[in-house]
C-alpha positions as CSV (number, residue, x, y, z in Angstrom):
1,M,-2.4,66.4,1.2
2,L,-4.3,64.1,-1.1
3,S,-1.1,62.9,-2.7
4,V,0.4,62.1,0.7
5,R,-2.6,59.8,1.5
6,I,-2.6,58.1,-1.9
7,L,1.2,57.4,-1.9
8,P,1.0,54.6,0.7
9,L,-1.8,53.0,-1.3
10,L,0.1,53.1,-4.5
11,L,3.1,51.5,-2.8
12,A,0.9,48.8,-1.3
13,V,-0.4,47.6,-4.7
14,P,2.8,46.0,-6.0
15,L,3.4,44.5,-2.5
16,A,0.0,42.9,-2.4
17,A,0.5,41.6,-6.0
18,A,3.8,40.1,-5.0
19,A,2.4,38.4,-1.9
20,A,-0.5,37.0,-4.0
21,Q,2.0,35.7,-6.5
22,H,4.0,33.8,-3.9
23,A,1.0,32.7,-1.8
24,E,0.9,28.9,-1.3
25,W,-1.4,27.0,-3.6
26,S,-4.3,25.1,-1.9
27,P,-6.7,22.8,-3.7
28,G,-10.2,24.0,-3.8
29,K,-11.6,20.6,-4.5
30,P,-10.7,16.9,-3.7
31,V,-7.5,15.8,-5.4
32,R,-7.7,12.7,-7.7
33,M,-4.9,10.2,-7.4
34,I,-4.9,7.8,-10.4
35,V,-3.7,4.3,-9.9
36,G,-3.2,2.0,-12.9
37,F,-4.0,-1.2,-11.1
38,P,-7.1,-2.7,-9.4
39,P,-7.6,-2.7,-5.6
40,G,-5.5,-5.2,-3.8
41,G,-2.2,-4.7,-5.7
42,A,0.9,-3.0,-4.4
43,T,0.4,0.3,-6.2
44,D,-3.1,0.6,-4.8
45,L,-1.8,-0.3,-1.3
46,V,0.9,2.4,-1.3
47,A,-1.6,5.0,-2.6
48,R,-4.0,4.2,0.2
49,I,-1.3,4.3,2.9
50,I,-0.1,7.8,2.0
51,Q,-3.6,9.1,1.0
52,P,-4.9,10.2,4.4
53,K,-1.7,11.9,5.6
54,M,-1.2,13.7,2.3
55,G,-4.8,14.7,2.1
56,A,-4.7,16.1,5.6
57,G,-1.7,18.2,4.8
58,L,-3.4,19.6,1.7
59,G,-6.6,20.3,3.6
60,Q,-8.6,18.3,1.0
61,Q,-9.7,14.7,0.5
62,I,-7.5,12.6,-1.9
63,V,-9.6,10.2,-3.9
64,V,-7.9,7.1,-5.2
65,D,-9.1,6.4,-8.8
66,N,-8.3,2.9,-9.9
67,R,-7.9,2.7,-13.7
68,P,-6.4,-0.8,-14.4
69,G,-5.1,-2.1,-17.7
70,A,-2.1,-2.3,-20.0
71,N,0.4,-2.3,-17.0
72,G,-0.6,1.2,-16.1
73,V,-0.4,2.7,-19.6
74,I,-4.1,3.5,-19.6
75,S,-3.8,5.4,-16.3
76,N,-0.8,7.3,-17.6
77,E,-2.7,8.4,-20.7
78,L,-5.5,9.7,-18.5
79,L,-3.0,11.6,-16.4
80,A,-1.2,13.1,-19.4
81,R,-4.6,14.4,-20.8
82,A,-5.8,15.9,-17.4
83,E,-6.0,19.6,-16.6
84,P,-2.7,20.8,-15.1
85,D,-4.5,22.4,-12.1
86,G,-3.1,20.2,-9.3
87,L,-6.4,18.4,-8.9
88,T,-5.2,15.3,-10.8
89,T,-2.1,13.3,-9.8
90,G,-1.1,9.8,-10.7
91,F,1.3,7.0,-9.9
92,T,4.0,6.2,-12.4
93,H,6.5,3.4,-12.1
94,I,9.2,1.4,-13.9
95,G,6.5,-0.3,-16.0
96,T,4.9,2.8,-17.4
97,M,8.1,5.0,-17.6
98,V,10.7,2.4,-18.7
99,I,9.5,-1.0,-19.7
100,S,6.3,-0.3,-21.7
101,P,7.9,2.5,-23.8
102,A,10.6,0.1,-24.7
103,I,8.3,-2.7,-26.0
104,Q,5.4,-0.8,-27.5
105,K,4.1,2.6,-28.7
106,V,2.6,4.3,-25.7
107,P,0.0,7.2,-26.0
108,Y,2.1,9.7,-24.0
109,D,5.6,11.2,-24.0
110,R,7.1,10.1,-20.7
111,F,9.5,13.0,-20.6
112,N,7.3,15.8,-21.8
113,D,3.7,15.0,-20.9
114,F,4.3,14.8,-17.1
115,A,5.6,17.0,-14.3
116,S,7.3,15.1,-11.5
117,I,6.0,15.6,-7.9
118,G,8.4,13.1,-6.4
119,Q,9.4,9.5,-6.0
120,V,7.3,7.7,-3.4
121,V,8.8,4.2,-2.7
122,S,11.3,1.7,-3.7
123,L,10.5,-2.0,-3.4
124,Q,11.6,-5.4,-4.4
125,N,9.8,-8.2,-6.2
126,L,9.1,-11.5,-4.4
127,I,9.1,-14.9,-6.1
128,V,6.4,-17.1,-4.5
129,T,5.1,-20.6,-5.3
130,H,2.0,-22.5,-4.4
131,P,2.7,-25.1,-1.7
132,T,1.9,-27.9,-4.0
133,L,4.8,-27.1,-6.3
134,P,7.6,-29.5,-5.2
135,V,10.2,-26.9,-4.6
136,K,11.3,-25.2,-1.3
137,N,14.0,-22.8,-2.6
138,L,15.3,-21.1,-5.7
139,K,17.8,-23.8,-6.5
140,E,15.1,-26.4,-6.6
141,L,12.8,-24.2,-8.7
142,I,15.6,-23.6,-11.3
143,A,16.3,-27.4,-11.4
144,L,12.6,-28.1,-11.9
145,A,12.3,-25.5,-14.7
146,K,15.4,-26.9,-16.4
147,A,13.9,-30.4,-16.3
148,R,10.6,-29.2,-17.6
149,P,11.4,-26.4,-20.1
150,G,8.4,-24.2,-20.9
151,E,6.0,-26.3,-18.8
152,L,6.0,-24.2,-15.6
153,N,3.7,-21.2,-15.7
154,Y,4.5,-18.0,-13.8
155,A,2.1,-15.1,-13.1
156,T,2.9,-11.4,-13.2
157,S,0.8,-8.2,-12.9
158,G,1.1,-7.7,-16.6
159,I,3.3,-7.7,-19.8
160,G,6.1,-5.3,-19.2
161,S,5.6,-5.3,-15.5
162,P,8.5,-5.3,-13.1
163,G,7.8,-8.9,-12.2
164,H,7.9,-9.8,-15.9
165,L,11.3,-8.0,-16.3
166,A,12.7,-9.6,-13.2
167,T,11.7,-13.1,-14.3
168,G,13.0,-12.5,-17.7
169,L,16.3,-11.5,-16.2
170,L,16.3,-14.7,-14.1
171,E,15.6,-16.8,-17.2
172,S,18.4,-15.1,-19.0
173,M,21.0,-15.6,-16.2
174,T,20.1,-19.2,-15.5
175,G,19.1,-20.6,-18.9
176,I,15.6,-21.7,-17.8
177,R,12.4,-21.2,-19.8
178,M,9.0,-20.7,-18.3
179,S,5.6,-19.7,-19.6
180,H,4.4,-16.2,-18.8
181,V,0.8,-15.7,-17.6
182,P,0.1,-11.9,-17.4
183,Y,-2.7,-10.5,-15.2
184,K,-4.2,-7.0,-15.0
185,G,-2.8,-6.5,-11.5
186,G,-1.1,-8.1,-8.6
187,G,-4.3,-8.7,-6.7
188,P,-5.9,-11.0,-9.3
189,A,-2.6,-12.8,-9.9
190,M,-2.2,-13.5,-6.2
191,I,-5.8,-14.8,-5.9
192,D,-5.1,-17.3,-8.7
193,T,-1.8,-18.3,-7.2
194,I,-3.4,-19.1,-3.9
195,A,-6.1,-21.0,-5.7
196,G,-3.4,-23.0,-7.5
197,H,-4.4,-21.9,-11.0
198,V,-0.8,-20.8,-11.5
199,T,2.0,-22.1,-9.2
200,I,4.6,-19.4,-9.5
201,F,4.1,-15.6,-9.1
202,T,6.8,-12.9,-9.3
203,A,4.9,-10.4,-7.2
204,V,5.7,-6.9,-5.9
205,I,6.8,-7.7,-2.4
206,S,4.0,-5.9,-0.6
207,T,1.5,-8.1,-2.4
208,G,3.2,-11.3,-1.4
209,V,4.4,-10.7,2.2
210,P,1.1,-11.3,4.0
211,F,0.5,-14.6,2.2
212,V,4.1,-15.8,2.8
213,Q,3.6,-14.9,6.5
214,S,0.3,-16.8,6.6
215,G,1.7,-19.8,4.8
216,K,-0.7,-19.6,1.8
217,V,2.2,-19.3,-0.6
218,R,5.9,-20.1,-0.2
219,G,8.5,-17.3,-0.4
220,I,11.4,-18.4,-2.6
221,A,13.5,-15.3,-3.1
222,V,13.4,-11.5,-3.1
223,T,14.9,-9.8,-6.2
224,G,16.7,-6.8,-4.6
225,D,20.1,-6.3,-3.0
226,K,19.0,-7.1,0.6
227,R,16.6,-9.2,2.5
228,A,13.3,-7.7,3.5
229,E,12.7,-7.0,7.2
230,A,9.1,-8.3,6.9
231,I,10.3,-11.7,5.8
232,P,13.9,-12.0,6.9
233,N,14.1,-15.8,6.2
234,V,13.6,-15.4,2.5
235,P,17.0,-14.9,0.8
236,T,17.8,-12.6,-2.2
237,V,18.1,-14.2,-5.6
238,A,21.9,-13.5,-5.5
239,E,22.2,-15.2,-2.1
240,A,20.3,-18.2,-3.4
241,G,22.9,-18.8,-6.1
242,V,22.4,-16.4,-9.0
243,K,25.3,-14.0,-8.4
244,G,25.0,-10.5,-9.6
245,F,21.2,-10.6,-9.9
246,S,19.2,-7.4,-8.8
247,A,15.9,-6.1,-10.0
248,T,13.9,-3.6,-8.0
249,N,10.7,-1.7,-8.5
250,W,9.7,1.9,-7.7
251,Y,6.7,4.2,-7.7
252,G,6.5,8.0,-8.1
253,L,3.8,10.6,-8.2
254,M,3.3,12.9,-11.2
255,A,1.0,15.6,-12.5
256,P,0.2,16.7,-16.0
257,A,2.8,18.8,-17.8
258,K,2.5,22.5,-17.4
259,T,1.2,22.2,-13.8
260,P,2.4,25.4,-12.2
261,K,5.6,25.2,-10.0
262,P,3.8,26.5,-6.8
263,V,1.3,23.6,-7.2
264,I,4.1,21.0,-7.7
265,D,6.0,22.4,-4.7
266,R,3.0,22.1,-2.4
267,L,2.2,18.6,-3.6
268,N,5.9,17.6,-3.2
269,R,5.9,19.1,0.4
270,E,2.9,17.2,1.5
271,L,4.0,14.0,-0.2
272,N,7.4,14.1,1.6
273,A,5.7,14.9,4.9
274,A,3.6,11.8,4.5
275,L,6.6,9.7,3.6
276,R,8.6,10.9,6.6
277,A,5.7,10.3,9.1
278,P,6.9,7.4,11.4
279,E,3.6,5.6,11.3
280,I,3.7,5.5,7.4
281,V,7.3,4.5,7.3
282,Q,6.5,1.6,9.6
283,Q,3.4,0.6,7.6
284,L,5.6,0.4,4.5
285,K,8.4,-1.4,6.2
286,D,6.0,-4.0,7.5
287,R,5.3,-4.8,3.8
288,G,9.0,-4.7,2.7
289,I,8.7,-1.3,1.2
290,D,11.1,1.7,1.6
291,A,9.8,5.3,1.5
292,T,11.9,7.5,-0.8
293,P,11.1,11.2,-0.2
294,G,13.0,13.7,-2.4
295,T,12.6,16.6,-4.9
296,P,10.7,16.5,-8.2
297,E,14.1,16.8,-9.9
298,D,15.4,13.8,-8.0
299,Y,12.6,11.7,-9.4
300,T,13.0,13.0,-13.0
301,N,16.7,12.2,-12.9
302,F,16.1,8.8,-11.4
303,I,13.7,7.8,-14.2
304,R,16.3,8.8,-16.8
305,A,19.0,6.7,-15.1
306,E,16.7,3.7,-14.9
307,D,15.8,4.1,-18.5
308,K,19.5,3.9,-19.4
309,K,20.0,0.9,-17.1
310,W,17.1,-1.3,-18.2
311,T,16.2,-0.5,-21.8
312,P,19.2,-2.4,-23.3
313,L,18.3,-5.4,-21.2
314,I,14.6,-5.2,-22.3
315,K,15.8,-5.2,-25.9
316,K,18.1,-8.1,-25.3
317,L,15.3,-10.2,-23.6
318,D,13.1,-9.3,-26.6
319,I,10.0,-8.7,-24.4
320,K,7.0,-8.1,-26.6
321,D,3.7,-6.5,-26.1
322,A,0.9,-9.0,-26.7
323,S,-1.8,-6.5,-27.8
């Protein structure tokens, strides 16, 4: 009689263990989202757009932690050294995963120190000028740069940033030469461009769109393959006369390596839910940004493809780290 009563209990033990093993992970504390640029830049903007929706899905607050410096390398190092418990995530991008590793020794292994959660967005760069610069389009800017080699200053969000690479490609394809003024983020660079301290800025598109729309800066060209819906009158660089030109930017979310797969799967699910939400899609499009939901494997494979595409060009352009 006793054995008959115990038997169901014994059978229930492995079933309960299996259920616990496959139970969905939930964060017990707020989740940190590290951003390697100061407030006001494009990376920070995207993080804060997805932050509320993703946090609601997780049932925990997401705290954006701005750690600017070295084009995001500092924030990536923090992410790589964090505990792999799902409570620390961070933005990675073409600068930290492709450009910086090609021009300097970085304090992390980009393919072994991180676990992909998923790509977040794809976005173009936008070349803008201060209204006092006597150019109204890319053709006039190229002509002015050729007439004054090395005299025109252009700002970017940092050495090895997507804007730096895009402008280097433009110089290479047109034969112009300008002087690079790197900042610690797009926000500070835009402030100085509006003030006229620098007259050209190759910005991430979301940083530049509001100021083109308000007339504080002049939109010269976008660097991708299509015009942005938010500023449809601004042509692509290729349309403006530099045939074959294309340089786009992207952001993705990652966790430290060895973060358990159930944790990654939950973070990926909530990230994708945020990126598919109509209100978030619209907020991004209003700034010229495209949401790119997908799997963790999609993002890992995409980074490797971008590395093969851009690293040879980075070497050819001989972009150097200034530190």
